[in-house]
Every structure is written in C-alpha cells, then in structure tokens.
Backbone as CSV, one residue per row, in Angstrom:
resi,resn,N_x,N_y,N_z,CA_x,CA_y,CA_z,C_x,C_y,C_z
1,MET,-44.288,-2.908,-16.906,-44.249,-3.353,-15.527,-45.316,-2.644,-14.701
2,GLU,-45.682,-1.444,-15.098,-46.726,-0.736,-14.357,-48.036,-1.511,-14.410
3,LEU,-48.383,-2.008,-15.582,-49.619,-2.796,-15.708,-49.526,-4.089,-14.917
4,THR,-48.337,-4.670,-14.866,-48.131,-5.879,-14.080,-48.326,-5.562,-12.596
5,ALA,-47.698,-4.490,-12.118,-47.811,-4.104,-10.716,-49.259,-3.807,-10.336
6,LEU,-50.006,-3.211,-11.270,-51.411,-2.878,-11.003,-52.364,-4.038,-11.275
7,LYS,-51.786,-5.177,-11.722,-52.563,-6.386,-11.993,-53.669,-6.133,-13.019
8,ARG,-53.263,-5.493,-14.126,-54.177,-5.214,-15.234,-53.844,-6.132,-16.409
9,PRO,-54.835,-6.722,-17.031,-54.547,-7.541,-18.215,-54.081,-6.637,-19.351
10,PHE,-53.131,-7.129,-20.151,-52.656,-6.330,-21.270,-52.064,-7.202,-22.362
11,ILE,-52.055,-6.618,-23.550,-51.430,-7.196,-24.735,-50.291,-6.262,-25.085
12,TYR,-49.182,-6.826,-25.543,-48.096,-5.938,-25.953,-47.502,-6.397,-27.278
13,PHE,-47.029,-5.415,-28.027,-46.427,-5.626,-29.333,-45.006,-5.071,-29.289
14,PRO,-44.002,-5.941,-29.105,-42.630,-5.434,-29.075,-42.210,-4.890,-30.449
15,LEU,-41.406,-3.852,-30.419,-40.887,-3.309,-31.671,-39.964,-4.326,-32.332
16,ARG,-40.137,-4.541,-33.605,-39.289,-5.466,-34.346,-37.843,-4.966,-34.315
17,ARG,-36.912,-5.860,-34.145,-35.476,-5.587,-34.117,-35.044,-4.719,-32.932
18,HIS,-35.857,-4.674,-31.892,-35.486,-3.950,-30.662,-35.114,-5.004,-29.629
19,PHE,-33.809,-5.143,-29.370,-33.311,-6.239,-28.552,-33.998,-6.308,-27.195
20,GLU,-34.055,-5.206,-26.462,-34.637,-5.223,-25.114,-36.099,-5.676,-25.156
21,GLN,-36.868,-5.142,-26.094,-38.286,-5.482,-26.156,-38.526,-6.920,-26.622
22,ASN,-37.579,-7.506,-27.314,-37.754,-8.867,-27.815,-37.083,-9.925,-26.952
23,VAL,-36.202,-9.530,-26.058,-35.505,-10.495,-25.219,-35.784,-10.245,-23.739
24,HIS,-35.388,-9.092,-23.236,-35.499,-8.829,-21.798,-36.942,-8.645,-21.321
25,VAL,-37.708,-7.844,-22.030,-39.081,-7.570,-21.589,-39.932,-8.843,-21.561
26,PRO,-39.957,-9.646,-22.631,-40.759,-10.880,-22.564,-40.293,-11.832,-21.465
27,HIS,-38.986,-11.901,-21.246,-38.468,-12.770,-20.193,-38.969,-12.305,-18.824
28,ARG,-38.880,-11.010,-18.575,-39.324,-10.477,-17.283,-40.837,-10.647,-17.105
29,LEU,-41.591,-10.338,-18.133,-43.049,-10.493,-18.026,-43.435,-11.954,-17.824
30,ALA,-42.719,-12.864,-18.446,-43.001,-14.296,-18.261,-42.756,-14.708,-16.816
31,ARG,-41.731,-14.151,-16.184,-41.472,-14.471,-14.772,-42.639,-14.068,-13.881
32,TYR,-43.332,-12.998,-14.266,-44.476,-12.536,-13.479,-45.786,-13.149,-13.960
33,GLY,-45.747,-13.850,-15.080,-46.973,-14.413,-15.643,-47.885,-13.342,-16.207
34,ALA,-47.279,-12.265,-16.728,-48.055,-11.098,-17.140,-48.010,-10.867,-18.643
35,GLY,-49.087,-10.308,-19.157,-49.134,-9.862,-20.531,-49.262,-10.973,-21.552
36,VAL,-49.749,-10.580,-22.706,-49.857,-11.476,-23.856,-49.087,-10.821,-24.991
37,ARG,-48.044,-11.498,-25.429,-47.223,-10.961,-26.518,-47.857,-11.276,-27.867
38,MET,-47.871,-10.259,-28.731,-48.365,-10.440,-30.089,-47.389,-9.775,-31.052
39,GLU,-47.415,-10.217,-32.291,-46.550,-9.652,-33.332,-47.397,-8.749,-34.219
40,TYR,-46.987,-7.498,-34.343,-47.763,-6.506,-35.088,-48.041,-6.957,-36.521
41,ASP,-46.998,-7.408,-37.215,-47.182,-7.744,-38.626,-47.859,-9.089,-38.853
42,ARG,-48.122,-9.817,-37.778,-48.802,-11.118,-37.900,-50.184,-11.120,-37.239
43,THR,-50.646,-9.954,-36.820,-51.918,-9.865,-36.112,-52.943,-9.146,-36.964
44,ASP,-54.027,-9.835,-37.286,-55.115,-9.185,-38.012,-56.173,-8.745,-37.006
45,PRO,-57.140,-7.944,-37.422,-58.156,-7.438,-36.490,-58.893,-8.542,-35.743
46,GLU,-59.174,-9.650,-36.417,-59.906,-10.736,-35.770,-59.061,-11.375,-34.656
47,ALA,-57.790,-11.604,-34.927,-56.902,-12.188,-33.906,-56.763,-11.245,-32.716
48,LEU,-56.680,-9.952,-32.992,-56.588,-8.969,-31.905,-57.868,-8.974,-31.069
49,ALA,-59.016,-9.021,-31.728,-60.297,-9.050,-31.011,-60.388,-10.293,-30.122
50,HIS,-59.961,-11.432,-30.639,-59.982,-12.665,-29.842,-59.030,-12.568,-28.652
51,ALA,-57.858,-11.996,-28.858,-56.890,-11.860,-27.765,-57.436,-10.945,-26.669
52,ILE,-58.096,-9.876,-27.066,-58.690,-8.956,-26.086,-59.797,-9.669,-25.313
53,ALA,-60.687,-10.336,-26.025,-61.801,-11.034,-25.364,-61.279,-12.117,-24.423
54,ASP,-60.289,-12.881,-24.867,-59.715,-13.928,-24.013,-59.054,-13.326,-22.780
55,GLY,-58.356,-12.222,-22.963,-57.686,-11.572,-21.840,-58.663,-11.056,-20.795
56,LEU,-59.812,-10.596,-21.243,-60.814,-10.092,-20.299,-61.517,-11.211,-19.539
57,LYS,-61.503,-12.423,-20.087,-62.149,-13.565,-19.428,-61.269,-14.193,-18.358
58,ARG,-59.954,-14.134,-18.564,-59.016,-14.817,-17.669,-58.798,-14.020,-16.382
59,PRO,-58.703,-14.711,-15.250,-58.365,-14.006,-14.010,-56.912,-13.535,-14.059
60,VAL,-56.635,-12.421,-13.439,-55.274,-11.881,-13.390,-54.560,-12.494,-12.189
61,LEU,-53.568,-13.321,-12.455,-52.843,-14.037,-11.403,-51.349,-13.712,-11.440
62,TYR,-51.009,-12.474,-11.754,-49.610,-12.079,-11.839,-48.945,-12.154,-10.468
63,ARG,-47.661,-12.493,-10.469,-46.884,-12.412,-9.227,-46.803,-10.957,-8.800
64,ASP,-46.682,-10.725,-7.499,-46.532,-9.362,-7.001,-45.195,-8.785,-7.448
65,VAL,-45.209,-7.515,-7.815,-43.995,-6.804,-8.201,-43.356,-6.236,-6.944
66,GLU,-42.064,-6.452,-6.808,-41.363,-5.946,-5.621,-41.419,-4.418,-5.597
67,THR,-41.645,-3.867,-4.418,-41.753,-2.408,-4.290,-40.715,-1.843,-3.325
68,ASP,-39.753,-2.656,-2.930,-38.770,-2.180,-1.953,-37.375,-2.012,-2.563
69,GLY,-37.311,-1.757,-3.852,-36.030,-1.627,-4.539,-35.167,-0.513,-3.985
70,ALA,-35.754,0.648,-3.687,-34.974,1.775,-3.155,-34.388,1.435,-1.786
71,ARG,-35.168,0.767,-0.944,-34.673,0.375,0.367,-33.522,-0.618,0.246
72,ARG,-33.684,-1.612,-0.623,-32.624,-2.607,-0.803,-31.344,-1.975,-1.342
73,ALA,-31.493,-1.033,-2.273,-30.315,-0.341,-2.803,-29.624,0.466,-1.709
74,ALA,-30.402,1.153,-0.874,-29.828,1.952,0.211,-29.056,1.074,1.194
75,VAL,-29.589,-0.096,1.495,-28.896,-1.029,2.406,-27.568,-1.456,1.792
76,ARG,-27.549,-1.784,0.529,-26.309,-2.207,-0.121,-25.279,-1.078,-0.177
77,ILE,-25.741,0.108,-0.469,-24.829,1.257,-0.509,-24.277,1.545,0.870
78,ALA,-25.138,1.469,1.888,-24.706,1.729,3.265,-23.615,0.755,3.700
79,ARG,-23.695,-0.477,3.239,-22.655,-1.471,3.576,-21.307,-1.082,3.007
80,LEU,-21.306,-0.387,1.898,-20.057,0.010,1.258,-19.426,1.236,1.912
81,LEU,-20.225,1.991,2.631,-19.720,3.244,3.242,-19.096,3.015,4.560
C-alpha cells in the first residue's frame, strides 16, 4: 500500500499458500488499480523483464489512498464515549 500511496509502479509476487497475500492483497490493490501481480514459479527472466519495461511505460493512475483513517477512528470512538 505504501507504493500505491506514493503512486509508484510495482510488481508483486504473493507467497504461495498465503491466504492474505493471495486473496485480500490482490483484491485491495485491484480496487486502487495498483501493482502487477506475478507468480514466482511461473515467471522466467524474460517475462519479468517485459513486465518491468511495460510497467515503466504506463502512466500511474492509481486511486488516491485515504489518509484520514486515524481521524475517522477517533470520531467513531468519540461517539461511543
């Protein structure tokens, strides 16, 4: 998410059999239009080189990452008090 917030192009390789990295992370990144997912055991050097080159050519159009989470949490907690 840091790379998404900073609007940096990136490639990511989720750990195999890691539920969060294979379900939640790709879902969240897709909502922001961020990152290119690749599979470690299915990526050869040529495919990686092409993915890097393609990523550097594309404009970064990620949605803005919300930065007011602490404020929103404080408002919700204050309502309970």
